C-alpha positions in Angstrom: -13.0 -91.1 -38.5 -12.9 -92.8 -35.1 -11.7 -96.3 -34.4 -15.3 -97.3 -33.7 -16.5 -95.9 -37.1 -13.7 -97.7 -38.8 -14.5 -101.0 -37.1 -18.2 -100.7 -38.0 -17.2 -100.1 -41.6 -14.6 -102.8 -41.8 -16.2 -105.5 -39.6 -19.9 -104.6 -39.3 -21.2 -108.0 -37.9 -18.4 -108.1 -35.3 -19.1 -104.5 -34.3 -22.8 -105.1 -34.0 -22.3 -108.2 -31.9 -19.9 -106.4 -29.7 -22.4 -103.7 -29.1 -25.2 -106.2 -28.4 -23.0 -108.1 -25.9 -22.0 -104.8 -24.3 -25.6 -103.9 -23.7 -26.4 -107.4 -22.4 -23.5 -107.1 -20.0 -24.6 -103.7 -18.8 -28.1 -104.9 -18.1 -26.7 -107.9 -16.2 -24.4 -105.6 -14.2 -27.3 -103.2 -13.5 -29.5 -106.0 -12.2 -26.8 -107.4 -9.9 -26.0 -103.9 -8.6 -29.6 -103.3 -7.8 -29.7 -106.7 -6.0 -26.4 -106.5 -4.1 -25.5 -102.8 -3.9 -22.0 -101.5 -3.9 -21.2 -103.0 -0.4 -20.4 -106.4 -1.7 -17.4 -105.0 -3.6 -16.4 -102.3 -1.1 -16.9 -104.6 1.8 -19.0 -102.0 3.6 -16.4 -99.3 3.3 -16.5 -96.1 1.2 -13.1 -97.0 -0.5 -11.7 -93.8 0.9 -8.3 -95.2 1.8 -5.7 -97.2 -0.1 -6.2 -100.1 2.3 -10.0 -100.2 1.6 -9.3 -100.1 -2.1 -6.7 -102.9 -1.6 -9.3 -105.1 0.2 -11.8 -104.5 -2.6 -9.3 -105.3 -5.3 -8.2 -108.4 -3.4 -11.8 -109.5 -3.3 -12.2 -108.9 -7.0 -9.0 -110.9 -7.6 -10.5 -113.8 -5.7 -13.7 -113.6 -7.7 -11.9 -113.4 -11.0 -9.6 -116.3 -10.0 -12.7 -118.4 -9.2 -14.0 -117.7 -12.7 -10.7 -118.5 -14.4 -10.7 -121.8 -12.5 -14.3 -122.4 -13.6 -13.2 -121.8 -17.3 -10.5 -124.3 -16.8 -13.1 -126.9 -15.8 -15.4 -126.0 -18.6 -13.0 -125.4 -21.5 -9.7 -127.1 -20.9 -11.0 -130.1 -19.0 -14.3 -130.2 -20.9 -16.4 -130.8 -17.8 -20.1 -130.2 -18.0 -21.6 -127.4 -15.9 -23.6 -128.8 -13.0 -24.8 -125.4 -12.1 -26.9 -124.0 -15.0 -25.8 -120.4 -14.2 -22.2 -121.2 -14.6 -21.9 -122.0 -18.3 -19.0 -120.9 -20.4 -21.0 -117.8 -21.5 -22.0 -117.0 -17.9 -18.4 -117.3 -16.8 -17.1 -115.0 -19.5 -19.9 -112.5 -18.7 -18.8 -112.5 -15.0 -15.2 -112.1 -15.9 -16.0 -109.1 -18.1 -18.2 -107.5 -15.5 -15.6 -108.0 -12.7 -13.0 -106.5 -15.0 -15.1 -103.4 -15.5 -15.8 -103.2 -11.7 -12.1 -103.4 -11.0 -11.5 -100.5 -13.3 -14.3 -98.5 -11.7 -12.8 -99.2 -8.3 -9.3 -98.3 -9.5 -10.6 -95.0 -11.0 -12.0 -94.1 -7.6 -15.6 -94.1 -8.9 -17.2 -96.9 -6.9 -19.1 -94.4 -4.8 
């Protein structure tokens, strides 16, 4: 039995919600990819060299850092979101997506 099957058996509501969120994230990612293309991450390069990958990963680090700072404002400092698309949920979604993008870039698949 796989870990996924065991999870579904042991914690069915958590497993279901995780799958729901995963599909929601994928749809959000797909929409943004179709809007922006791959160039906003690859900075117009093909990510063929270590330096190009480094630039892309640095850009991702900056974006992730911005989101972490946003969470600090929303969660730790309990400040209200002035921008409606920057709620706690939106910020966690962005972090999740940027984490996946970073893995795709690292795996050499951002092509």
